[in-house]
N, C-alpha and C positions, 0 to 999 in steps of 0.2 A: 504493499500499500505506499502511496507518496507520502511524504513528509510535509507539514506545513508549518509555517511561522505566523502566529497572530500577534499582532503590534495592538496593544489595547491602550489607548490615551485617556486618562481620567483627568478632569478638570473641575474646580482649581486642585492645585496641588495640596493633598491631605497631608496632615503632620506625620512625623516619622512612625509613630505607632501604627496609625492606620493606614500608611503606606506598606509597611512590611506584613501587616496583617491582610492586605488585599493580595500582596505577591503570593503569600503563602494559600489563601483561599483559591486564587485563579490557577496555581500551579506554575507560576512564572519563575524564570530563573532568578537567581539573587541580584544580577546586575539590571537595575532599571534605570532608565534615562530621564533626567529632568528636561522639560522643554519650557518655553515661554507660555504654551497653553495648558500644561500640566506635568503629568508623569506618565511614562510611557513604560508598559510592562511588556515583557517577550514571552509568549506561551507557545511551545512546541507541540504538535500533535499530528497524528495521521487520519486520512480520510480518503475515500475513493476517487475524490475529484475536488477541485476547488471550489464548486458551489456547495458542497457538502461541507467542507472544512469552514467556510465562510458563515453558513448556517449555524454550525455546530460554535464555532467561535463567538457569534452574536449572542446566542441563547445562553452559552455558559457565562458570558460577561454580564448578562440581564439578570441572571441568577444570583451572581455574586456580588454585583454592584448596584443594586436595588437602591434607588434614591440618589444615585450619584450620575453626574453627566459624563457619558464615555463615548468613545469611537472606536471601531473595530476595522484595522486592514488585515487581510489574510494574503500571503504569498506562498507559492510553492517553494520548496526548497531543492536545490540542484542535487 
């Protein structure tokens, strides 16, 4: 099955405790990026195709980040 990377951006930037809790709940790697618009978490996963990976990434983020503003971008890994 192909591997995918979901980049989940949460804004505004939550405090340290919330950020690390979100990373853990999302299953994100330990290194998240800070940007002007928020914090970007990287979540690896597998799916049959990009459409399925995108839908799963959005659903997972919505379940974990209820009440937060977020965006999800999913890309296939080489």
